[in-house]
LUMNU-827190 format. One record per atom (N, C-alpha, C, O): x, y, z; residue in three letters. Coordinates in nm, 2 decimals, always signed. Layout:
// LUMNU-827190
+--------+--------+--------+------+
|     xx |     yy |     zz | rest |
+--------+--------+--------+------+
|      X |      Y |      Z |  ALA |
...
+--------+--------+--------+------+
***
This chain:
// LUMNU-827190
+--------+--------+--------+------+
|     xx |     yy |     zz | rest |
+--------+--------+--------+------+
| -10.19 |  -0.77 |  +3.06 |  MET |
| -10.14 |  -0.65 |  +2.99 |  MET |
| -10.26 |  -0.60 |  +2.90 |  MET |
| -10.31 |  -0.67 |  +2.82 |  MET |
| -10.29 |  -0.48 |  +2.92 |  ASN |
| -10.39 |  -0.42 |  +2.83 |  ASN |
| -10.33 |  -0.36 |  +2.71 |  ASN |
| -10.21 |  -0.36 |  +2.70 |  ASN |
| -10.41 |  -0.31 |  +2.62 |  ILE |
| -10.37 |  -0.27 |  +2.49 |  ILE |
| -10.28 |  -0.14 |  +2.50 |  ILE |
| -10.19 |  -0.12 |  +2.42 |  ILE |
| -10.31 |  -0.05 |  +2.60 |  GLU |
| -10.23 |  +0.07 |  +2.61 |  GLU |
| -10.09 |  +0.04 |  +2.66 |  GLU |
|  -9.99 |  +0.10 |  +2.61 |  GLU |
| -10.07 |  -0.06 |  +2.75 |  ASP |
|  -9.94 |  -0.10 |  +2.79 |  ASP |
|  -9.86 |  -0.17 |  +2.68 |  ASP |
|  -9.74 |  -0.15 |  +2.66 |  ASP |
|  -9.93 |  -0.24 |  +2.60 |  PHE |
|  -9.87 |  -0.31 |  +2.49 |  PHE |
|  -9.82 |  -0.21 |  +2.38 |  PHE |
|  -9.71 |  -0.22 |  +2.33 |  PHE |
|  -9.90 |  -0.11 |  +2.35 |  ILE |
|  -9.86 |  -0.01 |  +2.25 |  ILE |
|  -9.75 |  +0.07 |  +2.31 |  ILE |
|  -9.65 |  +0.11 |  +2.23 |  ILE |
|  -9.75 |  +0.11 |  +2.44 |  LEU |
|  -9.64 |  +0.18 |  +2.50 |  LEU |
|  -9.51 |  +0.10 |  +2.49 |  LEU |
|  -9.40 |  +0.16 |  +2.47 |  LEU |
|  -9.52 |  -0.03 |  +2.52 |  THR |
|  -9.40 |  -0.11 |  +2.51 |  THR |
|  -9.35 |  -0.12 |  +2.37 |  THR |
|  -9.22 |  -0.12 |  +2.35 |  THR |
|  -9.43 |  -0.14 |  +2.28 |  VAL |
|  -9.39 |  -0.14 |  +2.14 |  VAL |
|  -9.32 |  -0.01 |  +2.09 |  VAL |
|  -9.22 |  -0.02 |  +2.03 |  VAL |
|  -9.38 |  +0.10 |  +2.13 |  LEU |
|  -9.33 |  +0.23 |  +2.09 |  LEU |
|  -9.19 |  +0.25 |  +2.16 |  LEU |
|  -9.10 |  +0.30 |  +2.09 |  LEU |
|  -9.18 |  +0.22 |  +2.28 |  PHE |
|  -9.05 |  +0.24 |  +2.35 |  PHE |
|  -8.95 |  +0.15 |  +2.29 |  PHE |
|  -8.83 |  +0.20 |  +2.27 |  PHE |
|  -8.98 |  +0.02 |  +2.27 |  SER |
|  -8.88 |  -0.07 |  +2.21 |  SER |
|  -8.84 |  -0.02 |  +2.07 |  SER |
|  -8.73 |  -0.03 |  +2.03 |  SER |
|  -8.94 |  +0.02 |  +1.99 |  GLY |
|  -8.91 |  +0.07 |  +1.85 |  GLY |
|  -8.82 |  +0.19 |  +1.85 |  GLY |
|  -8.72 |  +0.20 |  +1.78 |  GLY |
|  -8.85 |  +0.29 |  +1.94 |  PHE |
|  -8.77 |  +0.41 |  +1.94 |  PHE |
|  -8.63 |  +0.38 |  +1.99 |  PHE |
|  -8.53 |  +0.44 |  +1.94 |  PHE |
|  -8.62 |  +0.30 |  +2.10 |  SER |
|  -8.49 |  +0.27 |  +2.15 |  SER |
|  -8.41 |  +0.19 |  +2.04 |  SER |
|  -8.29 |  +0.21 |  +2.03 |  SER |
|  -8.47 |  +0.10 |  +1.97 |  GLY |
|  -8.40 |  +0.03 |  +1.86 |  GLY |
|  -8.36 |  +0.12 |  +1.75 |  GLY |
|  -8.25 |  +0.10 |  +1.70 |  GLY |
|  -8.44 |  +0.22 |  +1.71 |  ILE |
|  -8.40 |  +0.31 |  +1.61 |  ILE |
|  -8.28 |  +0.40 |  +1.66 |  ILE |
|  -8.19 |  +0.42 |  +1.58 |  ILE |
|  -8.28 |  +0.44 |  +1.78 |  ILE |
|  -8.17 |  +0.53 |  +1.83 |  ILE |
|  -8.05 |  +0.45 |  +1.84 |  ILE |
|  -7.94 |  +0.49 |  +1.80 |  ILE |
|  -8.05 |  +0.32 |  +1.90 |  ILE |
|  -7.93 |  +0.24 |  +1.91 |  ILE |
|  -7.88 |  +0.20 |  +1.77 |  ILE |
|  -7.76 |  +0.21 |  +1.75 |  ILE |
|  -7.97 |  +0.17 |  +1.67 |  GLY |
|  -7.93 |  +0.14 |  +1.54 |  GLY |
|  -7.86 |  +0.26 |  +1.47 |  GLY |
|  -7.77 |  +0.24 |  +1.38 |  GLY |
|  -7.91 |  +0.38 |  +1.50 |  TYR |
|  -7.86 |  +0.50 |  +1.43 |  TYR |
|  -7.72 |  +0.53 |  +1.48 |  TYR |
|  -7.63 |  +0.57 |  +1.40 |  TYR |
|  -7.69 |  +0.51 |  +1.61 |  PHE |
|  -7.56 |  +0.54 |  +1.67 |  PHE |
|  -7.47 |  +0.43 |  +1.68 |  PHE |
|  -7.35 |  +0.45 |  +1.72 |  PHE |
|  -7.51 |  +0.31 |  +1.65 |  LEU |
|  -7.43 |  +0.19 |  +1.66 |  LEU |
|  -7.30 |  +0.19 |  +1.57 |  LEU |
|  -7.20 |  +0.15 |  +1.61 |  LEU |
|  -7.32 |  +0.24 |  +1.45 |  ARG |
|  -7.21 |  +0.25 |  +1.36 |  ARG |
|  -7.10 |  +0.34 |  +1.41 |  ARG |
|  -6.98 |  +0.31 |  +1.40 |  ARG |
|  -7.14 |  +0.46 |  +1.47 |  ASP |
|  -7.04 |  +0.55 |  +1.52 |  ASP |
|  -6.97 |  +0.50 |  +1.65 |  ASP |
|  -6.85 |  +0.52 |  +1.66 |  ASP |
|  -7.05 |  +0.43 |  +1.73 |  ILE |
|  -7.00 |  +0.38 |  +1.85 |  ILE |
|  -6.90 |  +0.27 |  +1.82 |  ILE |
|  -6.79 |  +0.26 |  +1.88 |  ILE |
|  -6.94 |  +0.18 |  +1.73 |  SER |
|  -6.85 |  +0.07 |  +1.69 |  SER |
|  -6.72 |  +0.12 |  +1.62 |  SER |
|  -6.61 |  +0.06 |  +1.64 |  SER |
|  -6.73 |  +0.23 |  +1.54 |  ALA |
|  -6.61 |  +0.29 |  +1.48 |  ALA |
|  -6.52 |  +0.35 |  +1.58 |  ALA |
|  -6.40 |  +0.34 |  +1.57 |  ALA |
|  -6.57 |  +0.41 |  +1.68 |  ALA |
|  -6.49 |  +0.47 |  +1.79 |  ALA |
|  -6.42 |  +0.36 |  +1.87 |  ALA |
|  -6.30 |  +0.37 |  +1.90 |  ALA |
|  -6.49 |  +0.25 |  +1.90 |  ILE |
|  -6.43 |  +0.14 |  +1.97 |  ILE |
|  -6.32 |  +0.07 |  +1.89 |  ILE |
|  -6.21 |  +0.04 |  +1.94 |  ILE |
|  -6.35 |  +0.06 |  +1.76 |  ARG |
|  -6.25 |  +0.00 |  +1.67 |  ARG |
|  -6.12 |  +0.09 |  +1.66 |  ARG |
|  -6.01 |  +0.03 |  +1.65 |  ARG |
|  -6.14 |  +0.22 |  +1.65 |  GLY |
|  -6.03 |  +0.31 |  +1.64 |  GLY |
|  -5.95 |  +0.31 |  +1.77 |  GLY |
|  -5.82 |  +0.31 |  +1.76 |  GLY |
|  -6.01 |  +0.30 |  +1.88 |  PHE |
|  -5.94 |  +0.29 |  +2.01 |  PHE |
|  -5.86 |  +0.16 |  +2.02 |  PHE |
|  -5.75 |  +0.16 |  +2.06 |  PHE |
|  -5.92 |  +0.05 |  +1.97 |  TYR |
|  -5.86 |  -0.08 |  +1.97 |  TYR |
|  -5.73 |  -0.08 |  +1.88 |  TYR |
|  -5.63 |  -0.13 |  +1.92 |  TYR |
|  -5.75 |  -0.02 |  +1.76 |  ASN |
|  -5.64 |  -0.02 |  +1.67 |  ASN |
|  -5.53 |  +0.07 |  +1.71 |  ASN |
|  -5.41 |  +0.05 |  +1.69 |  ASN |
|  -5.56 |  +0.18 |  +1.78 |  ALA |
|  -5.46 |  +0.28 |  +1.82 |  ALA |
|  -5.38 |  +0.24 |  +1.95 |  ALA |
|  -5.26 |  +0.26 |  +1.96 |  ALA |
|  -5.45 |  +0.17 |  +2.04 |  TYR |
|  -5.38 |  +0.15 |  +2.17 |  TYR |
|  -5.36 |  +0.01 |  +2.21 |  TYR |
|  -5.28 |  -0.02 |  +2.30 |  TYR |
|  -5.44 |  -0.09 |  +2.16 |  ILE |
|  -5.43 |  -0.23 |  +2.20 |  ILE |
|  -5.36 |  -0.32 |  +2.10 |  ILE |
|  -5.28 |  -0.40 |  +2.14 |  ILE |
|  -5.40 |  -0.31 |  +1.98 |  ARG |
|  -5.35 |  -0.40 |  +1.87 |  ARG |
|  -5.21 |  -0.37 |  +1.84 |  ARG |
|  -5.17 |  -0.25 |  +1.83 |  ARG |
|  -5.13 |  -0.47 |  +1.82 |  LYS |
|  -4.99 |  -0.46 |  +1.77 |  LYS |
|  -4.99 |  -0.47 |  +1.62 |  LYS |
|  -5.06 |  -0.55 |  +1.57 |  LYS |
|  -4.90 |  -0.39 |  +1.56 |  PRO |
|  -4.90 |  -0.40 |  +1.41 |  PRO |
|  -4.84 |  -0.54 |  +1.36 |  PRO |
|  -4.75 |  -0.59 |  +1.43 |  PRO |
|  -4.90 |  -0.59 |  +1.26 |  LYS |
|  -4.85 |  -0.72 |  +1.21 |  LYS |
|  -4.74 |  -0.71 |  +1.11 |  LYS |
|  -4.65 |  -0.79 |  +1.11 |  LYS |
|  -4.74 |  -0.61 |  +1.02 |  HIS |
|  -4.65 |  -0.60 |  +0.91 |  HIS |
|  -4.54 |  -0.50 |  +0.93 |  HIS |
|  -4.43 |  -0.51 |  +0.88 |  HIS |
|  -4.56 |  -0.40 |  +1.02 |  LEU |
|  -4.46 |  -0.30 |  +1.04 |  LEU |
|  -4.38 |  -0.34 |  +1.16 |  LEU |
|  -4.42 |  -0.32 |  +1.28 |  LEU |
|  -4.26 |  -0.40 |  +1.14 |  VAL |
|  -4.18 |  -0.45 |  +1.25 |  VAL |
|  -4.05 |  -0.37 |  +1.25 |  VAL |
|  -3.99 |  -0.35 |  +1.14 |  VAL |
|  -4.01 |  -0.33 |  +1.36 |  LYS |
|  -3.88 |  -0.26 |  +1.38 |  LYS |
|  -3.76 |  -0.36 |  +1.37 |  LYS |
|  -3.76 |  -0.46 |  +1.44 |  LYS |
|  -3.67 |  -0.33 |  +1.28 |  TYR |
|  -3.55 |  -0.41 |  +1.27 |  TYR |
|  -3.43 |  -0.35 |  +1.33 |  TYR |
|  -3.41 |  -0.22 |  +1.31 |  TYR |
|  -3.35 |  -0.42 |  +1.40 |  ASN |
|  -3.22 |  -0.37 |  +1.45 |  ASN |
|  -3.11 |  -0.43 |  +1.37 |  ASN |
|  -3.09 |  -0.56 |  +1.38 |  ASN |
|  -3.04 |  -0.35 |  +1.30 |  PHE |
|  -2.92 |  -0.40 |  +1.22 |  PHE |
|  -2.80 |  -0.41 |  +1.31 |  PHE |
|  -2.78 |  -0.32 |  +1.40 |  PHE |
|  -2.72 |  -0.51 |  +1.29 |  GLU |
|  -2.61 |  -0.53 |  +1.37 |  GLU |
|  -2.49 |  -0.43 |  +1.35 |  GLU |
|  -2.42 |  -0.40 |  +1.44 |  GLU |
|  -2.48 |  -0.38 |  +1.23 |  ASP |
|  -2.37 |  -0.29 |  +1.20 |  ASP |
|  -2.40 |  -0.15 |  +1.23 |  ASP |
|  -2.31 |  -0.07 |  +1.22 |  ASP |
|  -2.52 |  -0.12 |  +1.27 |  ASN |
|  -2.56 |  +0.02 |  +1.31 |  ASN |
|  -2.53 |  +0.13 |  +1.21 |  ASN |
|  -2.50 |  +0.24 |  +1.24 |  ASN |
|  -2.53 |  +0.09 |  +1.08 |  GLY |
|  -2.51 |  +0.18 |  +0.97 |  GLY |
|  -2.36 |  +0.20 |  +0.93 |  GLY |
|  -2.34 |  +0.27 |  +0.84 |  GLY |
|  -2.27 |  +0.14 |  +1.00 |  ASN |
|  -2.13 |  +0.15 |  +0.96 |  ASN |
|  -2.10 |  +0.05 |  +0.85 |  ASN |
|  -2.11 |  -0.07 |  +0.87 |  ASN |
|  -2.05 |  +0.10 |  +0.74 |  VAL |
|  -2.01 |  +0.02 |  +0.63 |  VAL |
|  -1.86 |  +0.02 |  +0.61 |  VAL |
|  -1.80 |  +0.13 |  +0.60 |  VAL |
|  -1.80 |  -0.10 |  +0.61 |  GLU |
|  -1.66 |  -0.11 |  +0.59 |  GLU |
|  -1.63 |  -0.11 |  +0.45 |  GLU |
|  -1.69 |  -0.18 |  +0.37 |  GLU |
|  -1.53 |  -0.02 |  +0.41 |  LYS |
|  -1.49 |  -0.01 |  +0.27 |  LYS |
|  -1.35 |  -0.06 |  +0.25 |  LYS |
|  -1.30 |  -0.06 |  +0.14 |  LYS |
+--------+--------+--------+------+
***
């Protein structure tokens, strides 16, 4: 490998790393939002079914 190929490899790796690092936060936020909206089940908000269906005997 001569010096020109080495410099070209370093520049390409550096620019691709900068581009990936710049957009990685947005990509990960989009994936996290998709996961939370469509895949993950809520832990604390649970639907309750009451046996009396709202009828109160007086």
